[in-house]
C-alpha positions as CSV (number, residue, x, y, z in Angstrom):
1,X,-9.9,20.2,7.3
2,X,-13.5,19.9,8.2
3,X,-14.7,20.6,11.6
4,X,-16.5,17.6,12.9
5,X,-19.3,19.8,15.0
6,X,-20.2,22.0,11.9
7,X,-20.8,18.9,9.8
8,X,-23.1,17.2,12.4
9,X,-25.1,20.8,12.7
10,X,-25.4,20.8,9.0
11,X,-26.5,17.1,9.1
12,X,-28.9,18.0,11.9
13,X,-30.6,20.7,9.7
14,X,-30.8,18.6,6.7
15,X,-32.6,15.9,9.1
16,X,-35.2,18.6,10.3
17,X,-35.9,19.3,6.5
18,X,-34.0,22.4,6.1
19,X,-31.3,22.8,3.1
20,X,-28.2,24.0,4.1
21,X,-25.8,24.7,1.5
22,X,-23.0,22.9,3.0
23,X,-24.8,19.9,2.4
24,X,-24.0,19.9,-1.4
25,X,-20.9,22.2,-0.9
26,X,-19.1,19.4,1.3
27,X,-21.0,16.7,-0.7
28,X,-22.3,15.0,2.5
29,X,-24.8,12.3,2.2
30,X,-27.8,11.7,4.3
31,X,-26.5,9.4,7.2
32,X,-27.6,11.7,10.0
33,X,-26.0,9.5,12.7
34,X,-22.3,8.7,11.8
35,X,-20.8,6.4,13.4
36,X,-18.1,9.3,14.6
37,X,-20.6,11.4,16.1
38,X,-20.1,10.6,19.6
39,X,-16.4,9.4,20.2
40,X,-15.2,11.2,22.2
41,X,-11.9,13.3,22.0
42,X,-11.6,11.9,18.3
43,X,-11.7,14.2,14.9
44,X,-12.5,11.6,12.1
45,X,-10.8,14.2,9.6
46,X,-7.6,13.9,10.8
47,X,-7.7,10.0,10.3
48,X,-7.0,10.8,6.5
49,X,-3.6,10.9,6.7
50,X,-1.5,10.9,3.8
51,X,-0.9,7.9,1.6
52,X,1.9,8.1,-1.0
53,X,1.2,5.1,-2.9
54,X,-2.3,5.1,-3.3
55,X,-3.3,8.9,-3.2
56,X,0.1,10.2,-5.6
57,X,1.9,7.3,-7.2
58,X,-1.3,5.4,-8.4
59,X,-4.1,8.1,-7.7
60,X,-3.1,11.3,-8.9
61,X,-0.2,10.1,-11.3
62,X,-1.5,7.0,-12.9
63,X,-4.8,7.3,-12.8
64,X,-5.3,10.7,-13.9
65,X,-2.4,12.2,-15.0
66,X,-1.2,9.4,-17.3
67,X,-4.9,9.3,-18.1
68,X,-5.1,13.1,-19.1
69,X,-1.7,13.0,-21.1
70,X,-3.4,9.7,-22.8
71,X,-6.5,11.2,-24.1
72,X,-4.5,14.0,-25.7
73,X,-1.8,11.9,-27.6
74,X,-3.2,8.9,-28.0
75,X,-2.2,5.2,-26.5
76,X,0.3,4.3,-29.7
77,X,1.8,7.7,-29.7
78,X,2.4,7.4,-25.7
79,X,4.0,4.2,-26.0
80,X,5.9,4.6,-28.8
81,X,7.7,7.5,-26.9
82,X,8.1,5.1,-23.7
83,X,10.0,2.3,-26.3
84,X,12.4,4.6,-28.3
85,X,13.8,6.1,-24.6
86,X,17.8,5.4,-24.7
87,X,19.1,3.4,-21.9
88,X,20.5,5.0,-19.2
89,X,22.1,3.9,-15.9
90,X,19.6,4.1,-13.0
91,X,16.5,4.6,-15.0
92,X,14.1,1.7,-16.2
93,X,13.6,1.1,-19.8
94,X,10.2,0.4,-20.9
95,X,11.0,-1.4,-24.2
96,X,7.6,-3.0,-24.4
97,X,5.8,0.3,-23.5
98,X,3.6,0.5,-20.6
99,X,0.2,-0.8,-21.7
100,X,1.6,-4.1,-21.8
101,X,2.0,-4.4,-18.1
102,X,-0.7,-6.1,-16.3
103,X,-0.2,-5.0,-12.6
104,X,1.7,-2.0,-11.9
105,X,3.6,-1.6,-8.5
106,X,4.7,1.3,-6.2
107,X,8.0,0.8,-7.7
108,X,6.9,0.8,-11.2
109,X,4.7,3.9,-10.9
110,X,8.1,5.8,-9.6
111,X,10.4,4.3,-12.3
112,X,7.7,5.8,-14.7
113,X,7.7,9.3,-13.4
114,X,11.4,9.3,-13.6
115,X,11.3,9.7,-17.6
116,X,7.3,11.0,-17.8
117,X,8.4,14.8,-18.4
118,X,10.9,13.8,-21.2
119,X,8.2,11.6,-22.8
120,X,6.1,14.5,-22.9
121,X,8.3,17.0,-24.2
122,X,7.4,18.3,-27.6
123,X,4.1,16.4,-27.7
124,X,2.4,18.4,-25.2
125,X,0.7,21.9,-24.7
126,X,2.9,23.9,-22.4
127,X,0.1,24.4,-20.1
128,X,-0.5,20.5,-19.8
129,X,3.5,20.1,-19.3
130,X,3.4,22.6,-16.4
131,X,0.3,20.7,-15.0
132,X,2.6,17.1,-15.3
133,X,5.9,19.1,-13.7
134,X,3.7,20.5,-10.5
135,X,2.3,17.1,-9.9
136,X,5.6,15.3,-10.3
137,X,7.3,18.3,-7.9
138,X,4.5,17.8,-5.4
139,X,5.1,14.1,-5.5
140,X,8.8,14.4,-4.9
141,X,8.5,17.3,-2.2
142,X,5.9,15.0,-0.5
143,X,7.9,11.8,-0.1
144,X,10.7,14.1,1.1
145,X,11.8,12.4,5.0
146,X,13.0,15.7,6.5
147,X,11.1,19.1,6.0
148,X,11.8,22.4,6.4
149,X,9.9,25.9,6.0
150,X,11.4,26.0,2.6
151,X,10.6,22.5,1.3
152,X,6.7,23.3,2.3
153,X,6.6,26.5,0.6
154,X,7.7,24.4,-2.7
155,X,5.1,22.0,-1.9
156,X,2.4,24.6,-1.7
157,X,3.7,26.5,-5.2
158,X,3.7,23.0,-6.7
159,X,-0.2,22.6,-6.1
160,X,-0.6,26.3,-6.8
161,X,0.9,25.9,-10.5
162,X,-1.4,23.0,-11.0
163,X,-4.5,25.1,-9.8
164,X,-3.5,27.8,-11.7
165,X,-3.1,25.4,-15.5
166,X,-5.6,23.1,-14.8
167,X,-8.3,24.6,-16.8
168,X,-6.6,23.7,-20.1
169,X,-7.7,20.2,-19.2
170,X,-11.5,21.6,-19.3
171,X,-10.8,23.4,-22.9
172,X,-9.2,20.0,-24.4
173,X,-12.3,18.3,-23.3
174,X,-10.1,15.5,-21.9
175,X,-11.7,16.0,-18.2
176,X,-14.9,17.6,-17.1
177,X,-14.5,18.3,-13.6
178,X,-12.1,18.5,-10.5
179,X,-14.1,16.9,-7.9
180,X,-11.6,14.5,-7.1
181,X,-11.4,13.0,-3.5
182,X,-7.6,12.3,-4.1
183,X,-6.8,15.8,-5.7
184,X,-8.5,17.6,-2.7
185,X,-6.5,15.4,0.0
186,X,-3.3,16.8,-1.5
187,X,-4.6,20.6,-0.1
188,X,-3.9,19.1,3.4
189,X,-0.7,17.5,3.2
190,X,1.1,20.5,4.5
191,X,-1.3,20.5,7.7
192,X,-0.9,16.8,8.2
193,X,2.6,16.9,7.9
194,X,3.0,19.2,10.4
195,X,0.7,17.9,12.8
196,X,2.0,14.5,12.1
197,X,5.4,14.7,10.6
198,X,6.9,13.3,7.4
199,X,4.1,11.1,4.7
200,X,6.8,8.1,5.0
201,X,5.3,7.4,8.1
202,X,1.7,6.8,6.7
203,X,3.0,5.2,3.6
204,X,1.2,1.9,3.0
205,X,3.7,0.7,0.4
206,X,5.5,-1.2,2.8
207,X,2.8,-3.3,4.5
208,X,1.5,-4.3,1.0
209,X,4.0,-6.3,0.5
210,X,2.4,-8.4,3.0
211,X,-0.2,-8.8,0.1
212,X,2.2,-11.6,-1.1
213,X,2.9,-13.5,2.0
214,X,-0.7,-13.5,3.6
215,X,-2.7,-13.6,0.6
216,X,-1.3,-14.3,-2.7
217,X,0.7,-17.3,-1.5
218,X,-1.8,-18.8,1.0
219,X,-4.6,-18.6,-2.2
220,X,-1.9,-20.7,-4.3
221,X,-1.8,-23.3,-1.6
222,X,-5.5,-23.8,-1.7
223,X,-7.3,-25.7,-4.6
224,X,-9.0,-22.5,-5.6
225,X,-12.2,-23.8,-4.4
226,X,-13.8,-22.5,-1.3
227,X,-10.4,-20.9,-0.8
228,X,-11.0,-18.3,2.3
229,X,-11.1,-21.3,5.0
230,X,-8.3,-23.0,3.5
231,X,-6.2,-20.0,3.2
232,X,-6.6,-19.0,7.0
233,X,-5.8,-22.9,8.0
234,X,-2.3,-22.8,5.8
235,X,-1.7,-19.4,7.6
236,X,-2.2,-20.5,11.1
237,X,-0.3,-23.8,10.1
238,X,2.6,-21.6,8.8
239,X,2.8,-19.9,12.2
240,X,2.8,-22.5,13.8
241,X,5.6,-23.9,11.8
242,X,7.2,-20.8,12.3
243,X,7.0,-20.8,16.3
244,X,8.3,-24.5,16.3
245,X,11.4,-23.5,14.4
246,X,11.8,-20.2,16.3
247,X,12.0,-22.6,19.7
248,X,14.5,-25.3,18.1
249,X,16.5,-22.5,17.0
250,X,16.4,-21.0,20.7
251,X,17.2,-24.5,22.2
252,X,20.0,-24.9,19.7
253,X,21.5,-21.6,20.9
254,X,21.2,-22.3,24.3
255,X,22.9,-25.9,23.9
256,X,20.2,-27.6,25.8
257,X,18.5,-29.7,23.0
258,X,17.3,-32.6,24.5
259,X,17.7,-36.1,22.4
260,X,14.9,-38.4,21.0
261,X,14.9,-41.7,22.8
262,X,13.9,-45.0,21.3
263,X,13.2,-47.6,23.8
264,X,11.7,-50.8,24.9
265,X,9.1,-51.0,27.3
266,X,10.3,-53.6,29.9
267,X,7.0,-54.6,30.8
268,X,5.1,-55.3,27.6
269,X,8.3,-56.5,25.7
270,X,7.4,-53.9,22.7
271,X,8.8,-50.8,21.7
272,X,7.2,-47.7,22.8
273,X,7.0,-44.1,21.6
274,X,9.3,-42.0,21.4
275,X,10.2,-39.8,24.3
276,X,12.3,-36.9,25.4
277,X,15.6,-37.9,27.4
278,X,18.9,-36.0,28.0
279,X,21.0,-39.7,28.6
280,X,20.9,-43.2,27.5
281,X,19.9,-42.5,24.3
282,X,20.0,-45.1,21.1
283,X,19.2,-42.8,18.6
284,X,20.0,-39.0,18.5
285,X,18.3,-36.8,16.1
286,X,19.6,-33.6,14.8
287,X,18.0,-30.0,15.2
288,X,17.1,-30.6,11.3
289,X,15.3,-33.6,11.6
290,X,13.6,-32.8,14.9
291,X,12.4,-29.7,12.9
292,X,10.9,-31.7,9.8
293,X,9.2,-34.0,12.3
294,X,7.6,-31.4,14.1
295,X,6.1,-29.4,11.0
296,X,5.3,-33.1,9.6
297,X,3.3,-33.0,12.8
298,X,1.9,-29.9,12.6
299,X,0.4,-30.6,8.6
300,X,-0.2,-33.8,9.4
301,X,-2.8,-32.8,13.1
């Protein structure tokens, strides 16, 4: 990992008109006072933890490895191999190929990885197959929920096999360079696992599910125009409904749910608004009906 103090010294030299070689080597920008410069007890570079979904499944595998193989054998050929894969219990069959999928999820990426080497067998050079195998090995080892010295050695060896054979992609002119941030991040996985534990503790695949609850459903509830304010209001109302229902469930569990009384005002002779009472009720409202009234009041108000 990079040393924050060294980075600040390099930026200071560049600010003073010097041209340190580290400035270009590290790919730094002319931001001479980064926000993390004065943060105490903080190493900003340790904040870049492993992310299986965006770095491995979607990043290295889908955006790079699949694209490299696609450039070599072509879209029609690769799609045809997926279509003719025989059915097998536990494996997803891409009967329409992979290029008809409009939106990929982490689950689909992993299902694709299960059969990817079989798809490539016999149509790619052996070194490219080694690259694909190394990336998939790295991905599977990185997903382990328990690590030993042996598993970390296997993780390191898989990355070494990739770097030992990656130049074949330059020879085939399917890629121009390997200055890829997500690829560079793989070299820090072992150190980060030793420091912070297994990668499942940093995986963004689980909170990605909240996009459906807090973004997609909220957007669908709007009129699709000026939707930000409508989405925020919808979420607030959903939370209010949830709190009301939770409170009613708690009352029901405690068997202390009051009843709603419709009574007549003796002084004025007209029916007053319903009030909460425990005795003398003319109309008893069950929990579900009371919940519906509360929900309606939240949305109407």
